[in-house]
C-alpha positions in Angstrom: 9.7 -21.0 45.2 8.3 -17.4 44.9 6.0 -16.3 41.7 9.0 -14.3 40.7 11.8 -16.9 40.7 9.0 -19.3 38.9 8.5 -17.1 36.2 12.0 -16.0 36.1 12.7 -19.8 35.6 9.8 -20.6 33.2 11.0 -17.8 30.5 14.6 -18.9 31.1 13.6 -22.6 29.8 11.7 -21.3 26.9 14.6 -19.2 25.8 16.9 -21.7 26.4 14.3 -24.3 24.4 14.4 -22.1 21.5 17.5 -19.8 21.3 17.7 -16.7 19.2 19.3 -17.6 15.8 21.7 -15.7 13.7 21.4 -14.5 9.8 24.5 -12.9 8.5 24.0 -11.4 4.9 27.3 -13.1 2.4 29.4 -9.8 2.9 28.1 -9.8 6.9 27.4 -6.4 7.2 23.9 -7.0 7.9 22.4 -9.6 10.7 19.0 -11.0 11.5 18.2 -12.1 14.5 15.2 -14.3 15.0 13.9 -15.6 18.0 10.8 -16.0 20.9 10.1 -13.3 23.5 8.7 -14.0 27.1 5.6 -14.4 25.8 6.8 -17.1 23.2 5.8 -15.1 20.2 8.1 -14.7 17.4 10.5 -11.7 16.7 13.1 -10.7 14.5 15.7 -7.7 14.6 18.2 -6.2 12.2 21.7 -4.4 12.6 23.9 -3.4 10.1 27.5 -2.7 10.4 26.9 -3.5 13.9 24.6 -1.1 14.6 20.7 -1.7 15.2 18.3 -1.1 12.2 15.0 -2.8 13.3 15.3 -3.4 17.1 13.1 -6.6 18.1 9.8 -6.7 16.4 6.9 -9.3 16.7 5.3 -11.4 13.9 2.0 -13.0 13.8 -1.8 -13.2 12.3 -5.0 -12.3 13.9 -7.6 -14.5 12.0 -11.0 -14.1 11.9 -13.2 -16.9 14.5 -10.0 -18.1 15.2 -7.9 -17.6 17.8 -4.5 -15.8 17.0 -1.5 -16.9 15.3 0.9 -15.0 17.5 2.0 -16.4 20.9 2.7 -19.6 22.7 4.8 -20.9 20.0 7.3 -23.6 20.7 10.9 -24.0 18.4 10.2 -27.1 15.9 13.0 -26.8 13.5 15.3 -24.4 11.7 16.7 -25.0 7.9 19.6 -22.9 6.6 20.5 -22.6 3.0 22.2 -19.7 0.5 22.2 -19.3 -2.9 24.4 -17.3 -5.2 23.1 -17.2 -9.2 22.9 -14.6 -11.8 20.5 -13.9 -14.3 19.6 -11.5 -17.0 16.2 -9.5 -17.7 14.6 -9.0 -21.1 15.0 -5.5 -20.0 15.8 -3.2 -16.8 18.8 -1.5 -15.4 21.8 -3.4 -15.6 22.8 -6.7 -17.5 23.4 -9.4 -15.1 21.3 -9.3 -11.8 22.9 -11.4 -8.9 20.6 -13.1 -6.5 23.1 -13.7 -3.7 22.0 -14.4 -0.3 21.4 -16.3 3.0 18.1 -18.0 4.4 17.1 -19.5 7.2 13.6 -20.9 8.0 12.6 -21.1 11.4 9.3 -23.8 12.0 7.5 -23.2 15.1 4.3 -25.1 16.6 1.9 -24.2 19.3 2.6 -25.4 22.4 -1.1 -26.5 23.3 -4.1 -27.6 20.9 -4.7 -27.1 18.4 -0.7 -27.0 18.0 -0.9 -25.1 14.4 2.3 -25.0 12.3 4.0 -21.6 11.0 7.2 -21.4 9.3 9.2 -18.1 9.1 11.7 -17.5 6.1 13.9 -14.9 6.2 17.0 -13.8 3.5 19.7 -12.1 4.1 21.5 -10.1 1.3 24.1 -7.5 1.0 21.6 -5.6 -0.1 18.9 -5.4 2.9 16.7 -8.3 4.6 13.1 -10.0 3.1 10.8 -12.2 5.0 7.4 -14.2 4.6 4.9 -16.0 6.2 4.4 -20.0 5.2 1.4 -21.8 6.5 1.9 -25.4 5.9 -0.9 -27.7 4.6 -2.5 -29.0 8.1 -5.6 -30.3 9.4 -5.2 -27.8 11.8 -5.8 -25.2 9.6 -7.3 -26.1 6.3 -9.6 -22.4 5.1 -9.5 -19.5 7.0 -9.4 -15.6 6.9 -6.9 -13.4 7.8 -8.4 -10.0 10.2 -4.7 -8.8 10.2 -1.3 -9.2 9.6 0.9 -8.3 12.7 4.1 -7.9 11.1 6.0 -5.0 12.8 9.3 -2.6 12.4 10.2 -1.0 15.6 13.4 1.5 15.7 15.1 3.1 18.1 14.2 6.9 17.9 12.1 9.2 16.0 13.5 9.0 12.6 13.0 11.4 9.4 11.0 9.5 6.8 9.9 9.9 3.4 6.1 8.5 3.5 2.9 9.1 1.2 0.1 8.6 3.4 -2.6 7.7 1.4 -5.5 8.1 4.1 -7.7 5.0 2.3 -7.4 1.7 0.9 -8.8 3.0 -2.6 -6.0 4.8 -4.1 -4.1 4.9 -7.8 -0.8 5.6 -5.3 -0.5 9.0 -6.5 0.8 11.4 -4.0 3.6 13.2 -2.9 6.4 11.4 -0.6 6.5 13.9 2.2 9.4 14.5 4.8 7.9 13.6 8.3 9.1 11.7 11.5 7.7 8.0 12.3 5.5 9.8 14.9 3.9 11.5 12.2 2.4 7.5 10.9 0.1 7.5 13.5 -2.3 4.8 14.3 -5.0 4.3 11.6 -2.8 6.0 8.8 -2.5 4.3 6.2 1.1 4.8 4.4 1.7 3.1 1.1 5.1 1.5 0.3 7.8 2.3 -0.3 8.8 4.5 2.6 12.3 5.7 3.4 13.6 6.4 6.6 16.8 7.7 7.7 18.9 6.7 10.5 20.9 9.7 10.8 24.6 9.7 10.1 24.2 6.0 9.5 21.9 4.0 7.4 19.0 4.3 4.9 16.4 2.0 5.0 13.3 1.6 2.6 10.5 -0.5 3.6 8.5 -2.6 0.5 6.9 -5.7 -0.2 7.4 -7.8 -3.2 6.4 -11.0 -5.2 2.1 -10.2 -4.0 0.2 -12.8 -5.1 -3.4 -14.1 -3.8 -2.5 -11.9 -0.8 -3.7 -8.2 0.2 -1.6 -5.4 -0.7 0.0 -4.0 2.3 0.4 -0.7 3.7 2.0 1.0 6.9 0.5 2.4 9.9 1.2 3.4 13.9 0.8 1.4 17.0 -0.7 2.9 19.6 1.6 2.8 22.9 4.5 1.7 20.9 6.6 4.8 19.8 8.9 4.6 16.3 7.1 1.6 15.8 5.3 0.7 12.2 2.8 -2.2 11.5 1.6 -3.6 8.6 -2.0 -2.9 7.8 -3.8 -4.7 5.1 -6.1 -3.6 2.3 -9.4 -5.4 3.2 -12.2 -7.3 0.7 -14.6 -4.7 -0.6 -18.7 -6.3 0.0 -19.7 -7.9 -3.5 -20.6 -5.3 -5.7 -25.0 -5.1 -5.5 -24.9 -2.9 -8.8 -22.8 -4.8 -11.6 -22.3 -1.9 -14.6 -25.2 -1.2 -16.9 -24.3 -1.4 -20.7 -22.8 2.2 -21.6 -21.2 2.9 -18.1 -18.3 1.5 -16.2 -18.2 -0.2 -12.8 -18.9 2.0 -10.5 -16.0 2.5 -7.4 -16.1 -0.7 -5.1 -15.0 0.8 -1.7 -13.2 -1.9 0.5 -14.7 -2.8 3.6 -12.9 -2.2 7.2 -14.6 -4.5 8.6 -14.3 -7.5 5.9 -11.2 -9.8 6.5 -8.3 -9.1 4.3 -7.3 -12.4 2.9 -9.6 -15.6 2.3 -7.1 -18.4 2.1 -6.2 -22.5 3.0 -3.2 -24.1 3.5 -0.6 -23.8 2.4 -0.4 -20.4 2.2 2.7 -18.3 0.9 2.5 -14.8 1.9 4.4 -12.0 0.0 8.1 -10.6 1.2 8.5 -8.2 3.5 11.3 -6.1 2.3 13.7 -3.9 4.3 16.2 -2.5 1.7 19.3 -1.2 3.7 22.2 1.0 2.4 24.9 3.6 3.4 23.2 6.4 1.2 19.8 7.1 -0.5 21.9 6.4 -3.6 22.8 2.9 -2.6 19.0 1.8 -2.2 18.3 3.0 -6.1 21.5 0.9 -7.5 20.4 -2.0 -5.4 16.3 -1.5 -6.0 16.5 -5.1 -8.3 16.2 -7.2 -4.5 12.1 -6.9 -5.4 13.2 -9.0 -8.6 15.2 -11.4 -6.6 12.4 -12.3 -4.8 10.2 -13.0 -7.2 9.8 -16.6 -9.4 12.4 -16.9 -12.8 10.3 -15.5 -16.1 7.3 -17.7 -16.7 7.3 -17.1 -20.5 9.2 -19.6 -22.8 10.5 -17.2 -25.1 10.2 -14.0 -24.4 12.4 -12.4 -27.2 8.9 -10.6 -28.6 8.8 -8.4 -25.7 10.3 -5.1 -26.9 11.3 -2.1 -24.9 11.0 1.6 -26.2 9.6 4.9 -26.4 5.9 5.8 -27.7 4.2 8.9 -28.7 0.5 9.7 -27.1 -2.4 11.7 -27.6 -3.9 12.1 -24.3 -1.8 14.6 -21.9 -2.1 17.1 -24.9 -5.8 16.6 -25.7 -4.5 14.7 -29.2 -3.6 18.8 -30.4 -2.7 18.4 -34.5 -1.2 21.5 -36.1 -0.5 22.7 -39.1 -1.7 19.4 -40.7 -5.3 20.7 -42.8 -7.5 18.6 -40.4 -8.7 18.9 -36.4 -7.4 16.7 -33.7 -9.3 14.7 -32.0 -9.9 10.7 -31.3 -10.1 9.9 -35.0 -8.1 8.4 -37.5 -6.4 10.7 -39.3 -5.5 11.7 -35.4 -3.8 8.3 -34.7 -2.0 8.3 -37.9 -0.8 12.2 -37.1 0.9 10.9 -34.1 2.3 7.4 -35.5 4.1 9.6 -38.6 6.0 11.9 -35.6 6.8 8.4 -33.7 8.1 7.1 -36.9 10.1 10.0 -37.6 11.7 10.1 -34.3 12.5 6.6 -33.9 9.9 5.9 -31.4 8.5 2.5 -31.0 5.1 2.7 -29.9 2.2 4.7 -30.4 -0.4 5.0 -27.3 -3.8 5.4 -27.9 -5.5 6.6 -25.1 -9.6 6.8 -23.7 -12.0 6.7 -26.3 -11.0 5.0 -28.8 -13.8 2.1 -28.0 -17.5 2.3 -26.1 -16.8 2.6 -22.9 -17.9 -0.7 -21.7 -17.1 -2.8 -24.9 -13.3 -3.1 -25.7 -14.0 -5.3 -28.9 -15.2 -3.0 -31.5 -13.8 0.6 -32.0 -16.2 3.9 -31.9 -17.2 5.1 -36.1 -14.2 7.5 -35.7 -11.7 5.3 -35.4 -10.5 2.6 -37.8 -8.1 0.2 -35.9 -7.3 -2.2 -39.2 -6.2 1.2 -41.0 -4.5 2.3 -38.1 -2.6 -0.8 -37.3 -1.3 -1.2 -41.1 -0.4 2.6 -41.6 1.6 1.9 -38.2 3.3 -1.0 -39.5 4.2 0.2 -42.7 6.3 3.1 -40.9 7.5 0.3 -38.5 5.5 1.6 -35.4 3.5 -0.6 -33.3 -0.2 0.6 -31.3 -0.6 0.0 -27.8 -4.3 0.6 -26.5 -6.1 1.8 -23.5 -8.9 -0.1 -21.5 -10.7 0.5 -18.4 -10.1 -2.0 -15.8 -13.9 -3.2 -15.7 -13.9 -3.5 -19.0 -11.1 -5.6 -19.1 -12.4 -8.3 -16.5 -15.1 -9.2 -18.6 -13.9 -9.3 -21.9 -10.1 -10.0 -21.6 -10.8 -13.8 -22.4 -12.2 -12.6 -26.0 -10.6 -8.9 -26.3 -6.8 -10.2 -26.2 -7.1 -12.3 -28.8 -8.4 -10.3 -30.7 -5.8 -7.2 -30.2 -3.5 -10.4 -31.5 -5.4 -10.5 -34.3 -5.6 -7.1 -35.2 -1.5 -6.6 -34.9 -1.8 -4.6 -31.6 1.1 -4.8 -29.2 -0.5 -4.0 -25.6 -2.4 -2.4 -23.6 -2.9 -0.3 -20.9 -5.1 -1.2 -18.4 -6.5 1.5 -16.0 -8.3 2.7 -12.8 -8.3 -0.2 -10.9 -7.3 2.0 -7.7 -7.1 -1.0 -5.2 -5.0 -3.8 -4.0 -7.5 -5.9 -1.8 -7.1 -9.7 -2.6 -9.6 -9.6 -5.6 -7.6 -6.7 -7.6 -4.4 -8.4 -7.2 -5.7 -11.6 -8.7 -7.4 -9.6 -11.5 -4.0 -8.0 -11.9 -2.5 -11.5 -12.1 -5.1 -12.9 -14.6 -4.7 -9.8 -16.5 -0.5 -10.0 -17.3 -1.1 -14.1 -18.0 -3.6 -13.9 -20.0 -1.8 -11.2 -22.1 0.8 -12.8 -21.9 -0.8 -15.9 -23.6 -1.5 -13.7 -26.9 1.7 -11.9 -26.6 0.6 -8.6 -25.0 2.5 -5.6 -23.6 1.0 -4.6 -20.4 0.8 -1.0 -18.7 -1.1 -0.6 -15.2 -2.4 2.5 -14.9 -4.5 3.7 -11.8 -3.0 1.0 -9.8 -0.5 -0.1 -6.8 3.3 -0.2 -6.2 5.6 -2.7 -8.2 6.5 -6.0 -6.7 9.1 -7.5 -8.8 6.2 -9.4 -11.0 8.0 -8.1 -14.3 11.3 -10.7 -13.2 8.0 -13.4 -13.6 6.0 -11.9 -16.4 8.3 -9.6 -18.4 5.3 -8.5 -20.5 3.9 -6.1 -17.8 6.9 -3.7 -18.4 5.5 -0.7 -16.5 3.2 0.5 -14.2 1.7 3.8 -13.3 1.5 4.1 -9.3 3.0 7.3 -8.8 2.0 11.2 -9.2 3.2 11.8 -12.8 2.9 14.5 -15.3 -0.7 14.0 -15.7 -1.0 16.6 -12.4 -0.1 19.2 -14.7 -3.8 19.1 -16.1 -5.4 20.0 -13.0 -2.9 21.1 -10.6 0.4 22.3 -9.8 1.8 18.9 -7.9 4.1 17.5 -10.1 6.8 19.8 -8.8 10.7 19.7 -9.6 10.9 18.9 -5.7 8.5 15.7 -6.5 10.7 14.8 -9.4 13.9 15.2 -7.0 11.5 13.0 -4.8 10.5 9.8 -6.4 14.0 8.3 -7.5 14.4 7.8 -3.9 11.3 6.6 -3.1 8.6 5.7 -5.2 11.1 4.0 -7.8 12.6 1.7 -5.3 9.7 -0.7 -5.8 10.5 -0.4 -9.6 9.3 1.3 -12.8 7.1 4.0 -13.0 5.2 5.3 -16.1 6.1 8.9 -15.1 4.7 10.1 -18.7 7.9 12.6 -18.9 9.4 14.9 -21.6 7.3 17.9 -21.9 8.9 20.3 -24.2 6.5 23.4 -23.0 8.0 24.4 -19.8 7.2 27.5 -17.4 8.4 28.4 -13.9 5.8 28.8 -10.7 4.7 32.0 -11.4 3.6 31.5 -15.1 2.1 28.4 -14.8 -1.6 27.4 -15.2 -3.4 24.3 -15.3 -5.1 23.3 -18.2 -6.7 20.4 -19.7 -5.7 20.9 -23.1 -2.1 21.4 -24.3 -1.1 21.4 -20.9 2.2 22.9 -19.7 4.8 21.4 -17.2 6.4 23.0 -14.0 10.4 23.6 -14.6 13.1 24.0 -17.1 12.3 21.8 -20.8 16.2 20.5 -19.7 14.5 19.1 -16.6 12.1 17.2 -18.5 14.8 15.6 -20.5 17.2 14.8 -17.3 13.6 12.5 -16.4 14.0 10.1 -19.4 17.4 9.3 -17.9 16.3 9.9 -14.2 13.4 7.5 -14.3 13.1 3.6 -14.6 10.7 2.6 -16.9 10.9 0.0 -20.3 8.2 1.7 -21.9 8.9 5.6 -22.0 5.7 7.1 -22.9 6.4 11.0 -23.6 3.7 13.4 -22.6 3.8 16.5 -25.4 2.0 16.7 -29.1 3.7 16.0 -32.0 4.4 20.2 -32.8 6.1 20.7 -29.4 8.7 18.2 -30.4 9.1 18.5 -34.2 12.3 21.0 -34.7 13.0 22.2 -31.5 16.3 22.1 -29.4 16.3 18.7 -27.1 14.6 16.4 -30.1 17.9 15.0 -31.1 18.3 13.3 -27.1 14.7 12.2 -27.1 15.5 10.5 -30.6 18.4 8.6 -29.2 17.6 7.7 -25.4 17.1 4.1 -24.4 14.6 2.9 -22.2 16.9 -0.5 -21.4 20.3 0.2 -19.5 23.2 -2.8 -19.1 24.6 -0.7 -16.2 23.5 1.9 -13.9 25.1 4.3 -11.2 23.8 7.0 -8.9 26.4 9.6 -9.1 25.2 12.2 -6.6 21.8 13.4 -4.8 20.2 14.4 -1.9 16.6 13.0 -1.2 14.3 15.9 -2.7 16.9 18.1 -3.4 18.8 16.9 -6.8 20.3 13.7 -8.1 22.1 12.5 -10.8 22.0 9.4 -12.7 24.3 8.1 -15.0 23.1 4.9 -17.0 25.0 2.6 -19.9 23.3 1.4 -23.0 25.7 -0.7 -25.0 29.1 1.2 -24.8 27.3 4.4 -24.5 26.3 6.7 -21.4 23.5 9.0 -20.9 23.7 11.2 -17.9 20.7 12.9 -16.3 20.6 15.5 -13.6 18.3 17.7 -12.4 17.2 20.0 -9.1 14.2 21.3 -7.0 13.3 25.3 -7.7 16.8 25.7 -6.3 19.2 26.4 -9.1 22.4 24.8 -8.4 25.9 24.0 -10.0 27.1 20.4 -9.4 30.3 18.5 -10.5 29.9 15.4 -12.4 32.9 13.4 -12.3 33.3 11.2 -15.3 35.2 8.3 -13.5 32.2 5.6 -14.6 33.7 6.2 -18.5 35.9 3.4 -19.6 39.1 4.2 -20.9 39.6 6.1 -24.5 37.8 9.4 -25.1 34.2 10.3 -25.7 32.3 12.6 -27.5 30.0 14.4 -24.9 26.7 15.9 -26.4 25.5 18.0 -23.5 22.3 19.4 -23.3 21.6 22.4 -20.4 19.6 25.1 -19.1 20.2 28.1 -21.8 21.4 31.2 -19.7 19.5 32.8 -18.1 18.1 29.9 -16.7 15.8 31.6 -14.5 14.1 33.3 -17.7 14.2 30.6 -20.5 12.7 27.6 -19.2 12.0 26.5 -22.5 15.8 27.4 -24.4 18.5 24.8 -24.2 22.3 25.4 -24.7 23.6 22.1 -26.4 27.6 21.9 -26.7 29.7 18.8 -27.8 33.2 18.5 -26.8 35.8 15.7 -25.9 36.2 14.1 -22.6 37.6 11.1 -20.5 37.1 9.4 -17.6 39.4 11.8 -15.6 37.0 15.2 -16.5 34.6 16.6 -14.6 31.5 18.5 -16.0 30.0 21.5 -14.3 26.0 21.0 -14.5 24.7 25.1 -14.2 20.5 24.5 -13.9 18.6 27.0 -13.1 15.2 26.5 -10.8 13.7 23.6 -11.2 16.9 22.9 -14.0 18.0 19.7 -15.6 21.1 18.8 -17.6 21.5 15.8 -19.6 24.7 14.3 -21.5 25.1 11.7 -24.0 28.8 10.2 -24.0 29.7 8.2 -27.0 33.4 6.8 -27.7 34.9 9.1 -30.2 36.3 8.1 -33.4 40.0 8.0 -33.7 39.9 11.3 -36.4 36.9 12.9 -34.7 39.3 12.9 -31.1 42.4 14.2 -33.1 40.3 16.7 -34.9 39.1 18.1 -31.8 42.7 18.0 -30.0 44.1 19.6 -32.6 42.0 22.6 -32.6 
């Protein structure tokens, strides 16, 4: 037999011994194929509506000082199961979430010694595909270090994409999602997720991860010699910090070392889920972003009824500005009371006290100018609860003392800031924070952190997080643009809630913008900022501006009414980086937010999502001439039904919002008779 025939026979025999298996989504539109290739390396591919989405892509690991877990496998077993159940969240974008999938777990074992074992778990949902690695407990693989995870996503062509090339692993994930092509993600790139990919005229795909625990955060990079292919790149562990923080100072930034392992582990090990969201439109991906939640464990808090979503006043963005109050604003008790009074007068549930309320290295006591018991007592009398900022390094040292103390003080939650990493150590820290906070009935808001991974399903006290280029950037740059605002709903928001801190009432157009750290302004129109309150998902909605910027101003009634948790969400229309319209229902009322980039637009908004009957529509729109009056708002009330269409006229960087409430019969009759 010739060498070529012998090789062909061997390959054919191997493939016959391990035939590819197919896994379909419940509606049959998505099909995953899992198999072993000619090198006996595991691979998968994905199709959607009969067309390829992800081509044959390999899976595996590189280990430190051990042979790789990459090729030379043989099929051992195949298990299948399905689930179809519905659960509820304390807060979110819909009443009930359906967790419906078909699952296939493929077990493989090395053909030769040491005969290590691995399991590949795939789930096919109507909303996309998720898969993870499982390394079972085994004598052949006890303790080990992962040098790299070799998960790949190979596409058929150089598709357009929206990605955030961070350039390094030490990052708060605050950057623009730029329109590029897959070829622009080169070997060595450090692209954050979610990454949005367009397969023209057919499909939209988003790549992210879910259920990140005891592992390193994942990024995307290019593959040398493999066009249109993205590969996983894990955040490396840092070196031990040789200079612990001195009293009176924050811990210095700890840089990851690329030569270090990515994960130190032992068996059994479950990796995070690798998620491929799939839809016919980018708006469909937004509506279905609960897929990330589905891949996390059910709620671990026995009674989560103490977890309350809401809106917060905030002193940091504006520089603790106080006007017409007879005292100087700053980090002092009088200023915090002033902000609390504004919150109470405008139906806001929380007051967020930001940095400098405590010594930099001790979050168990306040500075002399701040009287926490007095502030909390005043807030309690006004029906407002208090949130406190803390640097992560102080939380790391003091959470076991500070968190019980905060509960004793009557504090509602903590904003933990400046982690700027998602290596295995930092991921473990964030897990410890939410667990310890839950034990003390504290809400958590992570800033300077990595993307959401759906952990809020398990720990709903993690109400929101930053990981977004938000409105804070207006203090020192012009990067928080209307175009950026029209991009992040289709990209960053696919992973989950984001604390963008919207709602600035002092707005300007591009020609008049100047960054300033005290009393900054936002780009675009006031209605654009109002629209962000609806378009962006955040159960804790932190309002940027200072009280005097809001009081008595057009649009403040909408701020007083807008909820932060929803029973239903519909994406009415949108194009990435151009415009979007989202309708969200809270109880019987609908809130509709529309915003545009720097291009003025007229968009038709059909109200077919409304139920039967008549609705009173409160409509807030850019006041004409919308290109010269960025802070002016036109307010109109009218009776509408599901058969109506509203024309949203928006200026450059503009917006349009509506509150639609069932109209009382008498009001409807009076309006009709006019």
